[in-house]
N, C-alpha and C positions, 0 to 999 in steps of 0.2 A: 503499523499494526491496524488491526479489522478499522475500518470506518463506517461501518453498519450497513453499507450500500444503502444508506437513506432509508435503512429500516425497509427494505426490500420494495421501496416505492410505494408504499402503502397510501391510501387516503389520508390516514390520520398521522403518520410519520411520525417523527419526534423534533421536540425543540433542543434537543442536545447539538452542539457542534462538535461533527466528527471528524477526524482527520487522520491520514495513514503519515507515518514517518517510516520512510525506507532505508536500509543501510547497504549498500550494495556488496554484492559478494560476487568473484567471477571463478569460474570452473572451468577447465579445459575441456571436459567433455560432459554430455547430456548425463551419463549414467554418473559422476562424481555429483552434480549438480542434484540429482536425483536422492542420491543415498544421503547426501546432508540434510534434505528437505525430510525424508523419511525418519531420520533419527531425531531430528528437533521437532518438527512440526508434529511428526508422529508420536514423540514423547509427551507433547502437550494434549494432542487430540487422545490419546488413552485408548486408540481404537475406536471411536466415536466421532460424533462432530464437536468435540469439546473445544471451547476458547476458554482460556482463564482470564479472570477480572481482578484487579486489585487496585485498592482506593489509594491516590496520591500520597496521602499521610503515611499509610501502612508501609508503602512502598519505599519511603524516605526512611523509614523505622527500620526496614527490611523484617517484617512481620506479616504474616500470612493474614488477608482478610477474610471474614466470618459471614457467612450467611447471615447472621444476626445486624452485622454491622451493615452489610449489603441493605438489609429490609429498611433500616432508618437512615440511609444515606439519603441528602438533600439532593442529590442527581440519582435520577434513576437510569437505569443501563438501556440503552436501546438495542441493545442485543443480548440474547439468554446466552448466559455464561455462568462458569463455575468459579466463585470465589477461591482463592489462592495468593501464592507468592512467587511473584515472575522473577524473584531472585532464585528460586528451586527451579525453575523450567525454562527460562529464557537465557541464551548464552549471553556470558559477562560482557563481551563487546558492545553488545545490543541495547544493554540496560546502562553501560558507560554512554555511550551516545544519548540514548533517551534523556538520560540524568542532564548531560549537558547542554542538550537541544531545551529542556524544560527550564532550566536555569537562565538561558540567555533569554530566552521568552519572557519569563519574569523580570529581568532586567529590561528588556524592550519596554513591555506594559507598565513597569515601573509599579508593579502590584505581585504580592506572593499570589500563587495558583490555591484555590481552595485544597483543603486537604481531602475533600469528599470528590474531586477530581478523579475519572475511572479512566484505566489505563488497561488494555484489553493487549492479550498475546496468542498468538502471533501469526503474522500474515506472509506469504511468499507471492513473488511474483516472478516468473522464468520470461526470459528475452531471448531472442535469437542473437547471435554475432551480427553486427553492423554491417550493411554491403556499403560498397563506394556509389554513390548516386550523387546526380548532379541537383539542383535546386527544386527539379521540377521531378526529381525521384527516378531520372532515366541513368540505368546501370552504365558498367563500362562499354557494354553489348548495345549497339544504338539500337532503337527501337525497343527496346526491352525496359520495361518500367517494373520496380520493385515499391507496392505501396502497402499500408497496412501493416502488421504484424510481420510479413515475410520479410520487410526491409529492415527490420532492427532497429529504424529511426522511431518508430512510435510504440508508445506504452498504455495506452487506453484506447477504447474503443472511440473515444471524441476523437483522440488523434490520429485515429487509423481512419475515421469516415472523413476528416478535416484533409489528409493525404491525398483520399481520394478524389473530394471535390476541387483541392487544387491541381491536380492533374488532369480532371476533366474540364475544369476551366483553362486551363494552359493549352491542350489539345484541342479545344474548341476554338480558342484565339487562332493556334498556329493554322487550323484548317480553313478558317474565313480567310486570313491573308492570302493563303494558296489559291480562293477561288474570287478575290475580289479584284 
């Protein structure tokens, strides 16, 4: 679910701890993945940049969060979102995984999460199939490297950048040993 992009990295930011929980789905074609995303995320967005938000207490009671509840909530949303009911808008499988995750988190923390905890729905990430590469991202074609998103091995800007740095370091070390 959306992590708030650190409230778009503004100077004032947010004191909220935002995180994303992803449930992988695999599709045989990009067209099938796009159709699924259009149906699910497009339904939530309702033809605009809408994000649905629900209080954990309301989620567990399977009732919609209202504007009034959200305005009195002890946790202030870090994203602009429309109060609603995730049960009515998010696929059931995702909700089961989310509920199971939250229950396990409570057991780990040995405390119940506050009913005012906010849940957002729904984000999607698309990743290309993973290419077979070596530890240094060299493909089965000698001298051809696949780093960043084209490798299918990285799933964030930070990981893509790190793969480039790793390959750069490796190539620099190899070229030094050739000329030493």
